[in-house]
C-alpha positions in Angstrom: -7.2 9.8 -67.4 -10.7 9.9 -68.4 -13.2 11.5 -66.2 -17.0 10.3 -66.0 -19.9 12.2 -65.0 -22.1 11.0 -62.2 -24.9 10.1 -64.5 -22.3 8.0 -66.6 -20.9 6.2 -63.6 -24.5 5.3 -62.7 -25.2 4.0 -66.1 -21.9 1.8 -66.1 -22.7 0.7 -62.8 -26.1 -0.6 -63.8 -24.8 -2.3 -67.1 -22.1 -4.0 -65.0 -24.8 -5.2 -62.4 -26.8 -6.6 -65.3 -23.9 -8.3 -66.9 -23.2 -9.9 -63.6 -26.7 -11.0 -63.1 -26.6 -12.6 -66.8 -23.4 -14.4 -66.0 -24.7 -15.7 -62.9 -27.7 -16.9 -64.4 -25.6 -18.7 -67.1 -23.2 -20.2 -64.7 -26.3 -21.7 -62.9 -28.1 -22.8 -66.2 -30.6 -20.0 -66.1 -32.1 -19.3 -62.7 -35.8 -19.9 -62.3 -35.9 -17.4 -59.5 -38.2 -14.6 -60.2 -37.8 -11.0 -58.7 -40.3 -8.2 -58.4 -39.1 -5.4 -60.7 -40.7 -1.9 -61.6 -41.1 -2.2 -65.4 -41.3 1.4 -66.0 -37.7 1.9 -64.6 -36.5 -1.4 -66.1 -37.4 -0.3 -69.5 -36.2 3.1 -69.1 -32.7 1.8 -68.0 -32.7 -0.6 -70.8 -33.4 2.0 -73.3 -30.7 4.1 -72.0 -28.2 1.1 -72.4 -29.5 0.7 -76.0 -29.3 4.4 -76.8 -25.6 4.4 -75.7 -24.9 1.0 -77.6 -26.3 2.6 -81.0 -25.0 6.2 -80.3 -22.9 6.4 -83.3 -25.9 5.4 -85.4 -27.5 8.7 -86.1 -30.5 6.6 -87.9 -31.6 5.1 -84.7 -33.8 6.6 -82.2 -35.5 4.8 -79.3 -38.5 6.0 -77.5 -40.6 5.0 -74.5 -44.3 5.4 -74.4 -45.4 4.8 -70.7 -49.2 4.5 -70.9 -49.4 3.9 -67.2 -50.4 6.4 -64.6 -48.2 4.6 -62.0 -45.3 2.4 -61.5 -46.0 -1.2 -62.5 -44.5 -4.0 -60.7 -44.3 -7.5 -62.0 -42.5 -10.9 -60.9 -40.1 -11.7 -63.6 -37.0 -13.7 -64.5 -35.1 -10.3 -64.8 -32.4 -11.7 -66.9 -34.6 -13.4 -69.5 -36.9 -10.3 -69.7 -33.8 -8.1 -70.4 -32.4 -10.5 -73.0 -35.5 -10.8 -74.8 -36.4 -7.0 -74.8 -32.7 -6.3 -76.0 -32.8 -8.9 -78.8 -36.1 -7.5 -79.9 -34.7 -3.9 -80.0 -31.6 -5.2 -81.9 -33.7 -7.0 -84.4 -35.6 -3.8 -85.2 -32.3 -2.0 -85.7 -30.9 -4.7 -87.9 -34.3 -4.7 -90.1 -33.6 -1.2 -91.3 -30.7 -1.4 -93.5 -29.3 2.0 -92.5 -32.7 3.7 -93.1 -33.9 6.0 -90.3 -35.6 4.0 -87.8 -37.7 5.0 -84.8 -37.9 2.0 -82.3 -40.9 2.6 -79.6 -41.1 0.7 -76.7 -44.4 0.8 -74.9 -45.7 -0.2 -71.5 -49.4 -0.3 -70.4 -51.7 -2.4 -68.2 -54.4 -4.5 -69.5 -57.5 -4.7 -67.5 -55.6 -3.4 -64.4 -54.1 -6.8 -64.1 -51.6 -7.5 -67.0 -48.5 -5.6 -68.0 -48.1 -5.3 -71.6 -44.7 -4.2 -73.4 -44.6 -3.7 -76.8 -41.8 -2.8 -79.2 -42.4 -1.4 -82.7 -40.5 0.2 -85.2 -41.0 2.1 -88.6 -38.6 0.0 -90.6 
């Protein structure tokens, strides 16, 4: 029997919750309901998922650059945002052809009103 640490259990719980949300969106034909989310934590959680996904690929490192001084909240379609960011990170990994790749996900605020999320890589 495999024993998971508290951190691993929390991680898998978050992954399962996201999977349930995605399935619920798909079964409803994509929900148009926006929810308020703390982008800082949302991005950290997504990077943690991707780090686990690519843990066997020593060529990939994913970093978070948080240029904000405070939590940033935004009303978003959470499933859509998660899929979009996840796909962009996957594309960055695939574009490197097994070369070392550093993916950077950045969060900043533009003129105190607009959250800006950018994903870059060195590939």
